[in-house]
C-alpha positions in Angstrom: 210.0 205.4 78.4 212.4 206.6 81.1 209.5 208.0 83.1 208.0 204.6 83.4 211.2 203.3 84.9 211.0 205.8 87.7 207.3 205.1 88.6 208.2 202.2 91.0 210.6 204.5 92.8 207.9 207.2 93.1 205.4 204.8 94.7 207.9 202.8 96.8 207.0 202.1 100.5 210.0 200.0 101.7 213.4 200.8 103.1 214.9 203.9 101.5 211.6 205.2 100.1 212.0 208.5 101.9 215.0 209.2 99.6 213.7 207.5 96.5 210.3 209.2 96.3 211.5 212.8 96.1 214.3 211.9 93.7 211.9 210.0 91.4 209.4 212.9 91.5 212.0 215.4 90.5 213.3 213.3 87.7 209.9 212.5 86.3 209.0 216.2 86.5 212.2 217.2 84.7 211.6 214.7 82.0 208.0 215.8 81.4 209.1 219.5 81.4 212.0 218.8 79.0 209.7 216.8 76.7 207.0 219.5 76.6 209.6 222.2 75.9 211.2 220.2 73.2 207.9 219.3 71.4 205.9 222.5 71.9 207.9 225.5 72.8 211.1 225.1 70.7 209.2 224.6 67.4 207.1 227.7 68.1 210.2 229.8 68.6 211.9 228.3 65.5 208.8 229.1 63.4 208.7 232.7 64.7 212.5 233.1 64.0 212.0 231.8 60.4 209.1 234.2 59.8 211.1 237.1 61.3 214.1 236.3 59.0 211.8 236.0 55.9 210.1 239.3 56.8 213.6 241.0 56.8 214.6 239.3 53.6 217.5 237.5 55.2 218.7 234.5 53.2 219.7 231.3 55.0 
C-alpha cells in the first residue's frame, strides 16, 4: 500500500520533480526488496534452521 503512495512522486513532472523522482524510486525499490525478503527468503532460512535442529536432535 505504501508503494502506491509513492507512485505519484515517481512520475511527477512539476517543480521539485528532480528531487522527488530519485527519492520515490529508492523508497519503492526498498519496499519491494524488503517485502520479497520477508515473504520468500526469511521463511526459507527458518525452515532450513528447523530441519537442521531436528536433524541434530535439539529440542526447542
